[in-house]
C-alpha positions in Angstrom: 29.2 103.2 121.4 31.5 101.3 119.1 35.1 102.4 118.6 37.3 101.6 115.7 40.4 99.9 117.0 43.4 100.2 114.7 45.2 96.9 114.4 49.0 96.9 114.7 50.8 96.5 111.4 52.0 93.0 112.3 51.5 90.3 109.7 51.6 86.5 110.3 53.6 84.2 108.1 50.3 83.1 106.5 49.2 86.7 105.9 52.3 87.2 103.8 52.3 83.7 102.2 48.6 83.4 101.3 47.5 87.0 100.5 47.3 88.2 96.9 49.8 91.0 96.8 49.8 93.4 93.8 52.6 93.3 91.3 55.2 96.1 91.6 54.3 99.3 89.7 56.7 100.9 87.2 57.2 104.4 85.9 59.1 102.8 83.0 58.3 99.1 82.8 61.3 96.9 83.4 63.6 99.8 84.0 62.3 102.3 86.6 60.0 101.0 89.3 58.1 102.9 92.0 60.5 104.0 94.8 63.9 105.6 94.8 66.2 105.0 91.9 69.7 106.4 91.4 71.0 106.9 87.9 74.8 107.3 88.1 77.6 107.8 85.7 80.7 109.9 84.9 80.1 113.7 84.3 78.9 114.8 80.8 78.0 111.2 79.8 74.4 111.8 79.0 72.5 111.2 82.3 70.5 114.4 82.1 69.5 113.6 78.5 68.2 110.2 79.7 66.4 111.8 82.6 64.7 114.4 80.4 63.8 111.7 77.9 62.2 109.7 80.7 60.2 112.8 81.8 58.8 113.3 78.3 57.8 109.6 77.9 55.9 109.6 81.2 54.2 112.9 80.5 53.1 111.8 77.1 52.3 108.2 78.0 54.6 107.4 75.1 57.5 105.1 74.3 61.1 105.2 75.5 63.8 102.6 75.0 61.3 100.5 73.2 59.0 100.3 76.2 55.4 101.7 76.4 55.0 104.0 79.4 51.9 104.8 81.4 51.0 108.5 81.4 51.4 110.7 84.5 52.5 114.0 85.8 56.2 114.8 86.4 58.1 117.1 88.7 61.6 117.8 87.5 64.3 119.4 89.7 66.8 120.5 87.0 69.4 121.8 89.3 72.3 122.1 86.9 70.3 123.8 84.1 68.8 127.1 83.4 65.5 127.5 81.4 67.3 128.4 78.1 69.4 125.2 78.1 66.3 123.2 79.0 64.4 124.8 76.2 67.1 123.9 73.7 67.2 120.2 74.8 63.4 119.9 75.0 63.0 121.3 71.4 65.7 118.8 70.2 63.8 115.9 71.8 60.5 117.1 70.2 58.6 118.1 73.3 55.1 119.5 72.5 53.0 122.1 74.3 50.7 121.1 77.2 52.7 118.2 78.7 52.1 117.8 82.5 55.7 118.5 83.7 56.7 121.1 86.2 60.3 122.3 86.4 62.3 123.7 89.3 65.6 125.1 88.0 68.9 125.7 89.8 68.6 129.4 90.7 65.0 129.2 92.0 65.9 126.0 94.0 68.8 127.7 95.8 66.7 130.7 96.7 63.6 128.9 97.8 64.6 125.4 98.9 68.2 125.9 99.9 69.0 122.2 100.1 66.7 119.2 100.7 68.8 118.1 103.7 68.4 121.5 105.4 64.8 122.5 105.4 64.0 122.1 101.7 62.6 118.6 102.0 59.5 119.8 103.8 58.7 122.1 101.0 59.3 119.4 98.4 57.0 117.1 100.4 54.3 119.7 100.3 54.6 120.2 96.5 54.5 116.4 96.0 51.5 116.1 98.3 49.5 118.5 96.1 50.9 117.4 92.7 49.9 113.7 92.3 53.1 113.0 90.4 54.0 109.7 88.8 57.7 110.6 88.5 59.9 113.0 90.3 63.4 113.7 88.9 66.2 115.2 90.9 69.2 116.2 88.8 71.6 115.9 90.6 72.2 114.6 94.2 75.1 116.9 94.9 73.0 120.0 93.9 70.0 118.9 96.0 71.6 117.8 99.3 74.3 119.1 101.6 76.6 116.9 103.8 79.5 114.5 103.7 78.7 112.1 100.9 81.3 109.7 102.3 79.4 109.4 105.7 77.0 106.5 105.5 74.9 107.9 108.4 74.5 111.2 106.6 73.6 109.7 103.2 71.1 107.3 104.8 69.4 110.0 106.9 69.2 112.2 103.7 67.8 109.6 101.4 65.6 107.5 103.7 62.7 110.0 104.0 62.7 110.5 100.2 62.6 106.7 99.6 59.9 106.2 102.2 57.8 109.0 100.7 58.1 107.5 97.2 57.0 104.1 98.4 54.2 105.5 100.6 52.7 107.7 97.9 53.3 105.3 95.0 55.5 107.3 92.7 59.0 107.0 91.3 62.0 109.1 92.1 64.9 109.2 89.6 67.9 110.9 91.1 71.1 111.4 89.0 74.5 111.1 90.7 78.1 110.7 89.7 80.6 107.8 89.6 84.0 108.0 91.3 86.7 109.4 89.1 88.7 106.3 89.8 86.0 103.9 88.4 87.9 100.8 87.2 87.3 98.6 84.2 85.4 96.2 86.5 82.0 97.9 86.6 80.2 97.6 90.0 77.1 99.9 89.7 76.8 100.2 93.5 80.4 100.7 94.5 81.0 103.0 91.5 78.6 105.6 92.9 80.4 108.7 94.4 80.4 108.7 98.2 79.1 106.2 100.7 77.7 102.8 99.8 74.8 103.9 102.0 73.3 105.5 98.8 73.0 102.1 97.2 71.7 100.6 100.4 68.7 103.0 100.6 67.8 103.1 97.0 65.4 100.6 95.6 67.1 100.5 92.2 70.5 101.5 90.9 71.2 102.3 87.3 74.7 102.8 86.0 75.3 104.5 82.7 78.7 103.6 81.2 80.1 105.2 78.1 83.6 105.8 76.7 84.2 109.4 76.1 83.7 110.3 72.4 81.7 107.2 71.6 78.0 107.0 70.9 77.4 103.6 72.4 76.8 103.0 76.1 75.6 100.3 78.5 72.9 100.9 81.0 73.3 98.4 83.9 70.6 97.8 86.5 70.0 96.1 89.8 67.5 96.5 92.6 64.9 95.1 94.9 62.2 94.6 92.1 64.6 94.2 89.2 67.1 91.5 88.4 70.6 92.3 87.5 70.7 93.1 83.8 72.0 95.6 81.2 70.9 97.0 77.9 73.0 98.5 75.1 72.2 102.0 74.1 73.4 104.6 71.6 73.0 108.4 71.7 71.2 109.9 68.7 72.5 113.5 69.1 70.2 115.1 66.4 67.2 114.1 68.6 69.0 114.3 71.9 67.6 110.8 72.7 69.1 107.5 73.9 68.0 104.6 71.7 68.5 100.8 71.9 71.7 100.1 70.1 70.8 99.5 66.5 73.7 97.1 66.0 72.0 94.8 68.5 68.5 95.1 67.1 68.6 92.4 64.5 67.3 89.4 66.4 67.7 85.9 65.2 64.7 84.1 63.9 64.6 81.9 67.0 64.6 85.0 69.3 61.8 86.6 67.3 59.7 83.4 67.5 60.3 83.3 71.3 59.1 86.9 71.5 56.0 86.2 69.4 55.2 83.1 71.4 55.5 84.9 74.8 53.3 87.6 73.5 50.7 85.0 72.5 50.9 83.3 75.9 50.7 86.7 77.8 53.2 85.3 80.3 55.1 82.1 80.6 58.1 80.3 82.2 61.0 79.1 80.1 59.6 75.5 80.4 56.1 76.6 79.2 57.7 78.5 76.3 59.9 75.5 75.4 56.8 73.2 75.3 54.9 75.7 73.2 57.8 76.1 70.7 58.9 72.4 70.9 62.4 73.6 71.9 64.6 72.8 74.9 64.5 75.1 78.0 68.1 76.2 77.8 67.8 77.6 74.3 64.6 79.4 75.2 66.3 80.9 78.3 69.1 82.2 76.1 66.6 83.8 73.8 64.8 85.5 76.8 68.2 86.8 78.1 68.9 88.4 74.6 65.4 89.9 74.5 65.8 91.2 78.1 69.0 93.0 77.1 67.0 95.0 74.6 64.2 95.8 77.1 61.8 93.7 75.2 60.9 91.2 77.9 61.2 91.1 81.7 61.1 88.4 84.4 58.5 88.7 87.1 59.0 87.7 90.8 57.1 84.5 90.2 59.5 83.3 87.6 57.3 84.0 84.6 58.4 86.3 81.7 56.3 89.0 80.1 56.6 91.2 77.0 57.6 94.7 77.7 58.5 96.2 74.4 57.7 96.0 70.7 59.3 94.4 67.7 58.4 97.4 65.5 62.0 98.4 65.0 63.2 94.9 64.5 63.7 93.1 61.2 60.7 91.0 60.1 60.7 87.4 61.2 62.4 85.1 58.6 60.5 82.0 57.5 
């Protein structure tokens, strides 16, 4: 009788070097990959609006921040909101009936889950196991977990199971958090997160939302394991409750537009390949790509090639 022997999960150097590994998956291409992401910023700066907007985009399979999003189900732990406030915000954002989003609000969470660090995580795991979610949003860290946020061992033990579950089951977790009150003018999106730097160590992606109080414009800075350091300029459109790419930055130069169109025609390309295609030098093409990336229109892959992520629909038409 034959028996199946489970091989140990040890890979040789050639296994890693020669195997065709799949590209990282994204809940929001170029911004929110599979795994654990932390979106941090000062209180009342618009993090929850951005999280709700992301949930809508994934549930619809629509557009957000000029990026096309693959459709999927969403679990939203809205721990600072009650249904009435959520309803007002959803109506402002133009939510329609029938979207595959399930909400857990603050009162229910406290009665049933308690906290995720003291028994509630097993219940969350069971819900996720049965839900086939593409995106799970936890708004906010401080309402979901208990423990000393300044203790690296505590934060690591709290977040590691969540991060491992997201990677193992191939979904994205977007967790909102706060910045230190004493955040300086020098923006460090990992060190600015409230509490231990262990949070940044466990998370796959860190997003920092920076906005001066009273102003519509903001900057979303990003870093992570599958995303290069970059930032995009945003503005809040309060009538629709939606973050948009900053319109003052939308008017691309003719050269930037031609670079975008060329990359779209080539499907993917390095700066050298684009330069040859456009008969331009590599340095100029790279500057164009950086400008396009800041608007979430293109992204750089791990192999050094660039791909189109967004649309020029909102841009000015290309000049002759």
